[in-house]
MARTI-950838 format. One record per residue (C-alpha): x, y, z; chain. Coordinates in Angstrom, 1 decimal, padded with zeros to 4 digits. Layout:
N
<<X, Y, Z>, "A">,
...
end
This chain:
364
<<000.0, -000.1, 000.0>, "A">,
<<001.3, 003.4, -000.9>, "A">,
<<000.9, 005.4, 002.3>, "A">,
<<000.9, 009.1, 001.8>, "A">,
<<000.0, 010.3, 005.2>, "A">,
<<002.0, 012.8, 007.1>, "A">,
<<003.3, 010.6, 010.0>, "A">,
<<003.8, 013.8, 012.3>, "A">,
<<000.1, 014.4, 012.5>, "A">,
<<-000.4, 014.5, 016.2>, "A">,
<<-003.9, 013.1, 016.8>, "A">,
<<-005.0, 009.5, 016.1>, "A">,
<<-008.7, 008.9, 015.6>, "A">,
<<-008.5, 005.1, 015.8>, "A">,
<<-007.9, 002.4, 018.3>, "A">,
<<-006.9, -001.3, 018.2>, "A">,
<<-009.5, -004.1, 019.0>, "A">,
<<-008.8, -007.2, 021.0>, "A">,
<<-009.2, -009.3, 018.0>, "A">,
<<-006.4, -007.5, 016.1>, "A">,
<<-008.4, -005.3, 013.9>, "A">,
<<-008.1, -001.6, 014.0>, "A">,
<<-011.3, 000.6, 014.5>, "A">,
<<-011.5, 004.0, 012.6>, "A">,
<<-013.2, 006.6, 014.8>, "A">,
<<-013.5, 009.4, 012.4>, "A">,
<<-017.1, 008.8, 011.4>, "A">,
<<-020.0, 007.0, 012.8>, "A">,
<<-019.4, 004.0, 010.5>, "A">,
<<-016.7, 002.9, 012.9>, "A">,
<<-015.1, 000.6, 010.2>, "A">,
<<-013.3, -002.3, 011.9>, "A">,
<<-010.4, -003.3, 009.6>, "A">,
<<-007.8, -006.0, 009.4>, "A">,
<<-004.4, -005.0, 008.1>, "A">,
<<-004.6, -004.2, 004.5>, "A">,
<<-008.3, -003.5, 004.5>, "A">,
<<-010.0, -000.2, 003.6>, "A">,
<<-013.0, 001.4, 005.1>, "A">,
<<-016.2, 002.2, 003.3>, "A">,
<<-014.8, 005.5, 002.3>, "A">,
<<-011.9, 003.5, 000.5>, "A">,
<<-009.4, 006.2, 001.5>, "A">,
<<-008.9, 005.3, 005.1>, "A">,
<<-007.0, 002.0, 005.6>, "A">,
<<-005.5, -000.4, 008.2>, "A">,
<<-001.7, -000.4, 007.7>, "A">,
<<000.8, -001.7, 010.2>, "A">,
<<-001.8, -001.8, 013.0>, "A">,
<<-003.0, 001.8, 012.5>, "A">,
<<-005.4, 003.8, 010.4>, "A">,
<<-003.8, 005.9, 007.7>, "A">,
<<-005.1, 008.2, 005.0>, "A">,
<<-003.9, 006.8, 001.5>, "A">,
<<-004.8, 010.1, -000.4>, "A">,
<<-002.8, 012.6, 001.5>, "A">,
<<-001.3, 015.2, -000.8>, "A">,
<<-003.1, 014.0, -003.9>, "A">,
<<-006.3, 015.5, -005.4>, "A">,
<<-009.0, 014.8, -007.9>, "A">,
<<-008.4, 018.2, -009.3>, "A">,
<<-008.4, 022.0, -008.6>, "A">,
<<-010.7, 024.7, -010.0>, "A">,
<<-011.3, 028.3, -009.1>, "A">,
<<-015.1, 028.8, -008.7>, "A">,
<<-017.5, 031.5, -007.6>, "A">,
<<-018.0, 031.1, -003.8>, "A">,
<<-021.7, 031.1, -004.4>, "A">,
<<-021.3, 027.7, -006.1>, "A">,
<<-020.4, 026.0, -002.9>, "A">,
<<-023.0, 027.2, -002.1>, "A">,
<<-022.3, 030.1, 000.2>, "A">,
<<-024.4, 033.3, -000.1>, "A">,
<<-023.4, 035.1, 003.0>, "A">,
<<-019.5, 034.4, 003.2>, "A">,
<<-017.4, 036.9, 001.1>, "A">,
<<-019.9, 037.2, -001.8>, "A">,
<<-018.6, 037.5, -005.3>, "A">,
<<-015.1, 036.2, -004.4>, "A">,
<<-013.2, 033.4, -006.2>, "A">,
<<-012.6, 030.3, -004.1>, "A">,
<<-010.0, 027.5, -005.0>, "A">,
<<-011.8, 024.2, -004.8>, "A">,
<<-010.3, 020.8, -004.6>, "A">,
<<-011.1, 017.3, -003.2>, "A">,
<<-009.6, 013.9, -003.1>, "A">,
<<-011.5, 010.6, -003.7>, "A">,
<<-013.9, 008.5, -001.6>, "A">,
<<-016.8, 009.2, 000.6>, "A">,
<<-018.1, 007.9, 004.0>, "A">,
<<-021.8, 007.9, 002.9>, "A">,
<<-023.4, 005.8, 000.1>, "A">,
<<-026.1, 008.1, -001.3>, "A">,
<<-027.8, 006.5, -004.1>, "A">,
<<-028.4, 009.9, -005.9>, "A">,
<<-024.7, 011.1, -005.6>, "A">,
<<-024.1, 013.9, -008.1>, "A">,
<<-020.3, 013.7, -007.8>, "A">,
<<-020.1, 009.9, -007.8>, "A">,
<<-017.2, 009.8, -010.3>, "A">,
<<-015.1, 011.3, -007.5>, "A">,
<<-016.8, 010.3, -004.2>, "A">,
<<-017.3, 006.7, -005.3>, "A">,
<<-013.9, 006.3, -007.0>, "A">,
<<-012.0, 003.2, -006.4>, "A">,
<<-009.3, 004.0, -008.9>, "A">,
<<-006.2, 005.9, -007.7>, "A">,
<<-006.0, 007.3, -011.2>, "A">,
<<-008.8, 009.7, -010.1>, "A">,
<<-006.2, 011.4, -008.1>, "A">,
<<-004.9, 013.5, -011.0>, "A">,
<<-002.8, 016.1, -009.2>, "A">,
<<-000.5, 016.3, -006.3>, "A">,
<<000.2, 019.1, -004.0>, "A">,
<<001.6, 019.9, -000.6>, "A">,
<<-000.5, 022.0, 001.8>, "A">,
<<002.1, 024.8, 001.2>, "A">,
<<001.7, 024.7, -002.5>, "A">,
<<-002.2, 024.8, -002.3>, "A">,
<<-002.1, 027.9, -000.1>, "A">,
<<000.4, 029.6, -002.2>, "A">,
<<-001.6, 028.8, -005.4>, "A">,
<<-004.6, 030.2, -004.0>, "A">,
<<-002.8, 033.4, -003.0>, "A">,
<<-001.3, 033.7, -006.6>, "A">,
<<-004.8, 033.1, -008.1>, "A">,
<<-006.4, 035.8, -006.0>, "A">,
<<-008.6, 033.6, -004.1>, "A">,
<<-010.0, 034.7, -000.8>, "A">,
<<-010.6, 031.1, 000.4>, "A">,
<<-010.0, 027.5, -000.3>, "A">,
<<-012.9, 024.9, -000.4>, "A">,
<<-012.6, 021.2, 000.5>, "A">,
<<-015.3, 019.9, -001.7>, "A">,
<<-016.2, 017.4, -004.5>, "A">,
<<-016.0, 014.6, -001.8>, "A">,
<<-016.2, 015.1, 001.9>, "A">,
<<-013.2, 016.6, 003.9>, "A">,
<<-014.3, 014.3, 006.7>, "A">,
<<-012.5, 011.4, 004.9>, "A">,
<<-009.4, 013.5, 004.3>, "A">,
<<-009.4, 015.5, 007.4>, "A">,
<<-005.6, 015.4, 008.1>, "A">,
<<-004.9, 016.8, 004.6>, "A">,
<<-007.6, 019.5, 004.9>, "A">,
<<-006.3, 020.6, 008.3>, "A">,
<<-002.8, 020.9, 007.1>, "A">,
<<-003.9, 022.9, 004.0>, "A">,
<<-005.9, 025.2, 006.3>, "A">,
<<-003.1, 025.9, 008.5>, "A">,
<<-001.0, 027.1, 005.6>, "A">,
<<-003.9, 029.0, 004.2>, "A">,
<<-004.3, 031.0, 007.3>, "A">,
<<-000.8, 031.9, 007.4>, "A">,
<<-001.5, 033.9, 004.1>, "A">,
<<-004.9, 035.1, 005.5>, "A">,
<<-006.8, 032.9, 003.2>, "A">,
<<-010.1, 031.3, 004.6>, "A">,
<<-011.0, 027.6, 004.6>, "A">,
<<-014.5, 026.3, 003.7>, "A">,
<<-015.7, 022.8, 004.3>, "A">,
<<-018.3, 021.5, 002.0>, "A">,
<<-019.6, 018.4, 003.9>, "A">,
<<-022.3, 016.0, 004.8>, "A">,
<<-021.6, 016.4, 008.4>, "A">,
<<-021.3, 012.7, 009.1>, "A">,
<<-018.4, 012.8, 011.6>, "A">,
<<-017.8, 011.9, 015.3>, "A">,
<<-017.5, 014.5, 018.1>, "A">,
<<-013.5, 014.4, 018.6>, "A">,
<<-012.6, 014.6, 014.9>, "A">,
<<-015.4, 017.2, 014.4>, "A">,
<<-013.9, 019.4, 017.0>, "A">,
<<-010.4, 019.1, 015.6>, "A">,
<<-011.5, 019.7, 011.8>, "A">,
<<-013.6, 022.6, 012.4>, "A">,
<<-011.1, 024.3, 014.7>, "A">,
<<-009.3, 025.2, 011.4>, "A">,
<<-012.5, 026.0, 009.2>, "A">,
<<-013.9, 029.4, 008.7>, "A">,
<<-017.1, 028.4, 007.0>, "A">,
<<-019.1, 025.2, 006.2>, "A">,
<<-021.8, 024.3, 003.9>, "A">,
<<-023.6, 021.2, 005.4>, "A">,
<<-025.8, 019.0, 003.4>, "A">,
<<-028.9, 018.1, 005.3>, "A">,
<<-030.0, 015.4, 002.9>, "A">,
<<-033.4, 014.7, 004.4>, "A">,
<<-035.2, 014.8, 007.8>, "A">,
<<-036.1, 011.2, 008.4>, "A">,
<<-033.9, 008.3, 009.7>, "A">,
<<-035.5, 006.0, 007.1>, "A">,
<<-034.3, 008.4, 004.3>, "A">,
<<-030.7, 008.6, 005.7>, "A">,
<<-030.7, 004.8, 006.4>, "A">,
<<-032.1, 003.5, 003.1>, "A">,
<<-030.9, 006.1, 000.6>, "A">,
<<-027.7, 007.4, 002.2>, "A">,
<<-026.4, 004.6, 004.2>, "A">,
<<-026.0, 006.8, 007.4>, "A">,
<<-028.0, 008.2, 010.3>, "A">,
<<-029.7, 011.6, 010.6>, "A">,
<<-028.9, 012.3, 014.2>, "A">,
<<-025.2, 012.5, 013.7>, "A">,
<<-025.8, 015.2, 011.0>, "A">,
<<-028.0, 017.2, 013.3>, "A">,
<<-025.4, 016.9, 016.1>, "A">,
<<-022.8, 018.5, 013.7>, "A">,
<<-025.1, 021.4, 012.8>, "A">,
<<-025.9, 022.1, 016.4>, "A">,
<<-022.1, 021.9, 017.4>, "A">,
<<-021.0, 024.3, 014.4>, "A">,
<<-023.6, 026.9, 015.1>, "A">,
<<-023.6, 026.9, 019.0>, "A">,
<<-020.0, 026.0, 019.8>, "A">,
<<-017.9, 027.5, 017.1>, "A">,
<<-017.3, 030.7, 015.1>, "A">,
<<-017.6, 028.8, 011.8>, "A">,
<<-020.1, 030.4, 009.5>, "A">,
<<-022.7, 027.9, 008.6>, "A">,
<<-025.0, 027.4, 005.6>, "A">,
<<-027.3, 024.4, 004.9>, "A">,
<<-028.2, 022.7, 001.5>, "A">,
<<-030.9, 020.3, 001.0>, "A">,
<<-031.1, 018.5, -002.3>, "A">,
<<-034.9, 017.8, -002.9>, "A">,
<<-035.8, 014.6, -004.6>, "A">,
<<-039.2, 014.1, -005.9>, "A">,
<<-041.4, 011.8, -003.8>, "A">,
<<-038.5, 011.1, -001.3>, "A">,
<<-037.9, 014.1, 000.8>, "A">,
<<-039.9, 017.0, -000.7>, "A">,
<<-043.2, 016.6, 001.1>, "A">,
<<-044.8, 019.6, 002.9>, "A">,
<<-044.8, 017.7, 006.1>, "A">,
<<-041.0, 016.9, 006.0>, "A">,
<<-040.1, 020.4, 004.9>, "A">,
<<-042.1, 021.9, 007.8>, "A">,
<<-040.5, 019.6, 010.2>, "A">,
<<-037.0, 020.2, 008.9>, "A">,
<<-037.1, 024.0, 008.8>, "A">,
<<-039.0, 024.2, 012.2>, "A">,
<<-036.1, 022.1, 013.6>, "A">,
<<-033.6, 024.5, 012.0>, "A">,
<<-035.3, 027.6, 013.4>, "A">,
<<-035.5, 026.1, 017.0>, "A">,
<<-032.1, 024.6, 017.2>, "A">,
<<-029.9, 026.9, 014.8>, "A">,
<<-031.8, 030.1, 014.9>, "A">,
<<-033.2, 032.3, 012.1>, "A">,
<<-030.0, 033.4, 010.5>, "A">,
<<-028.5, 030.3, 009.1>, "A">,
<<-029.0, 030.4, 005.2>, "A">,
<<-030.8, 027.4, 003.7>, "A">,
<<-030.3, 026.4, 000.0>, "A">,
<<-033.0, 024.2, -001.7>, "A">,
<<-031.4, 022.6, -004.7>, "A">,
<<-032.6, 020.5, -007.6>, "A">,
<<-031.9, 016.8, -008.1>, "A">,
<<-031.2, 015.4, -011.4>, "A">,
<<-031.1, 011.6, -012.2>, "A">,
<<-027.6, 010.3, -011.5>, "A">,
<<-025.6, 007.3, -010.1>, "A">,
<<-027.9, 004.7, -008.8>, "A">,
<<-031.1, 006.8, -008.8>, "A">,
<<-032.1, 007.1, -012.6>, "A">,
<<-035.7, 006.3, -011.9>, "A">,
<<-036.7, 009.6, -010.4>, "A">,
<<-037.5, 012.8, -012.4>, "A">,
<<-035.6, 016.0, -012.1>, "A">,
<<-036.9, 018.4, -009.5>, "A">,
<<-039.4, 020.9, -010.7>, "A">,
<<-038.5, 024.5, -010.0>, "A">,
<<-041.8, 025.0, -008.2>, "A">,
<<-040.8, 022.3, -005.6>, "A">,
<<-037.7, 024.5, -004.6>, "A">,
<<-039.9, 027.7, -004.5>, "A">,
<<-042.5, 025.8, -002.3>, "A">,
<<-039.6, 024.6, 000.1>, "A">,
<<-038.2, 028.2, 000.2>, "A">,
<<-041.7, 029.7, 001.1>, "A">,
<<-042.2, 027.0, 003.7>, "A">,
<<-038.8, 027.8, 005.4>, "A">,
<<-039.5, 031.5, 005.3>, "A">,
<<-042.9, 030.9, 006.9>, "A">,
<<-041.2, 029.0, 009.6>, "A">,
<<-038.7, 031.8, 010.5>, "A">,
<<-035.8, 031.0, 008.3>, "A">,
<<-034.7, 034.6, 007.3>, "A">,
<<-032.5, 033.6, 004.2>, "A">,
<<-033.9, 030.8, 002.2>, "A">,
<<-032.6, 030.1, -001.4>, "A">,
<<-033.3, 028.1, -004.5>, "A">,
<<-030.4, 026.6, -006.3>, "A">,
<<-029.5, 024.7, -009.6>, "A">,
<<-032.3, 026.6, -011.4>, "A">,
<<-032.4, 030.0, -012.9>, "A">,
<<-034.4, 032.0, -010.3>, "A">,
<<-033.2, 035.5, -009.6>, "A">,
<<-035.6, 036.2, -007.0>, "A">,
<<-034.9, 032.7, -005.2>, "A">,
<<-031.2, 033.4, -005.4>, "A">,
<<-031.1, 036.9, -004.1>, "A">,
<<-030.8, 038.1, -000.5>, "A">,
<<-033.4, 040.3, 001.2>, "A">,
<<-033.5, 042.4, 004.4>, "A">,
<<-035.6, 040.5, 006.7>, "A">,
<<-036.9, 043.6, 008.2>, "A">,
<<-037.8, 046.0, 005.3>, "A">,
<<-037.9, 043.3, 002.5>, "A">,
<<-035.6, 045.3, 000.1>, "A">,
<<-033.0, 043.4, -001.9>, "A">,
<<-029.6, 043.4, -000.4>, "A">,
<<-027.6, 041.1, -002.7>, "A">,
<<-028.9, 040.4, -006.2>, "A">,
<<-027.9, 037.3, -008.0>, "A">,
<<-028.5, 036.0, -011.5>, "A">,
<<-027.1, 032.5, -011.3>, "A">,
<<-023.6, 033.3, -009.8>, "A">,
<<-023.3, 036.8, -010.8>, "A">,
<<-024.0, 039.6, -008.3>, "A">,
<<-026.3, 042.2, -009.9>, "A">,
<<-027.1, 044.4, -006.8>, "A">,
<<-025.3, 045.3, -003.6>, "A">,
<<-027.2, 047.2, -001.0>, "A">,
<<-025.1, 046.6, 002.0>, "A">,
<<-023.1, 049.2, 004.0>, "A">,
<<-019.4, 048.4, 004.6>, "A">,
<<-020.5, 047.0, 007.9>, "A">,
<<-023.0, 044.5, 006.5>, "A">,
<<-026.2, 046.5, 007.2>, "A">,
<<-029.2, 047.1, 005.0>, "A">,
<<-028.7, 050.5, 003.2>, "A">,
<<-032.4, 051.2, 003.3>, "A">,
<<-033.2, 050.4, 007.0>, "A">,
<<-030.0, 049.8, 008.8>, "A">,
<<-030.9, 046.3, 009.8>, "A">,
<<-027.8, 044.0, 010.0>, "A">,
<<-027.6, 041.1, 007.5>, "A">,
<<-026.1, 038.0, 009.0>, "A">,
<<-023.0, 036.8, 007.4>, "A">,
<<-019.2, 037.4, 006.9>, "A">,
<<-019.0, 040.3, 004.4>, "A">,
<<-016.1, 042.2, 003.0>, "A">,
<<-016.5, 046.1, 002.8>, "A">,
<<-017.1, 045.6, -000.9>, "A">,
<<-018.3, 042.6, -002.9>, "A">,
<<-016.0, 040.5, -005.2>, "A">,
<<-016.3, 040.6, -008.9>, "A">,
<<-015.4, 037.1, -009.9>, "A">,
<<-018.8, 036.4, -011.5>, "A">,
<<-019.8, 033.0, -012.9>, "A">,
<<-016.2, 031.9, -014.2>, "A">,
<<-015.0, 028.4, -013.6>, "A">,
<<-011.4, 028.1, -014.1>, "A">,
<<-009.6, 024.6, -013.9>, "A">,
<<-005.9, 024.9, -012.8>, "A">,
<<-003.0, 022.6, -012.5>, "A">,
<<-000.8, 023.3, -009.5>, "A">,
<<002.3, 022.2, -011.2>, "A">,
<<002.0, 025.7, -012.9>, "A">,
<<002.5, 027.4, -009.5>, "A">,
<<005.6, 027.4, -007.2>, "A">,
<<006.4, 028.1, -003.7>, "A">,
end
């Protein structure tokens, strides 16, 4: 096995069992492995009596995106973000939209290699305000993500986790001590959906959301992909958003995005845009101040409005900012009400550009 983990990493999230196996304690799957075996994520493996990360320092690709694509609407709007992931995932969602990366069992998927220092320097040279750990879940490559975040912070570059939130308590605390923002997928609001469709459990994700919102300074936004007939009923949307308002407060932005048939779920139709608009209305009626539609062209559903006076604060046409009515302090220009978020004095102007990059073109 080609082990690429940084052996100096101080914390071990695994322990040895009496039968000779090693248990991975990063996520609630608690994979129990004999030497040479890999966990369900395929990238954490038992090697010489310990759990190692086999993808440290290698990525499935790098791209500069608009930060709104993560999606984050209240964290440095309009700015470019350097996005990268590795391979593997610790959930088994039948509808995975990034299955070629997250479900990969081929090491060739890891197309580019880079040290944490090189990623941070490349982000700086590319003019990015932040780096996103995305495409697959940073939970499964947390050691690499943490080391990259440390180097980014040295250059005043923020770190963003795009995650399903399926992680145990101790590694969660360690990972998010180094993150500045997170978009968490809340995939549904029933244990049945999580168990049968995602291969996981709902409560662990809710625990992550509550921890991030109430015990950290991480800026949090939520995404829910709505699948016709599975998680898009009025009843479930009411329960989900009522829970969010009660446990996370009114200011956590919520993105409702459209499903398209993919991976192992080709028998469901794509999500109608009206479903997203209906979910947005339900969320706002339940006290969620910032609810959005995504993956569809809906300027009204993608824009930010003052929860007090109702005026448009940030206009968005897809990923392009069309209006900016925030003061340098992040308040509504019309009535002075603060808008929740992490805003620069002026918006960025990256627009909708998507720019793939090869890190070998950048140097320390």
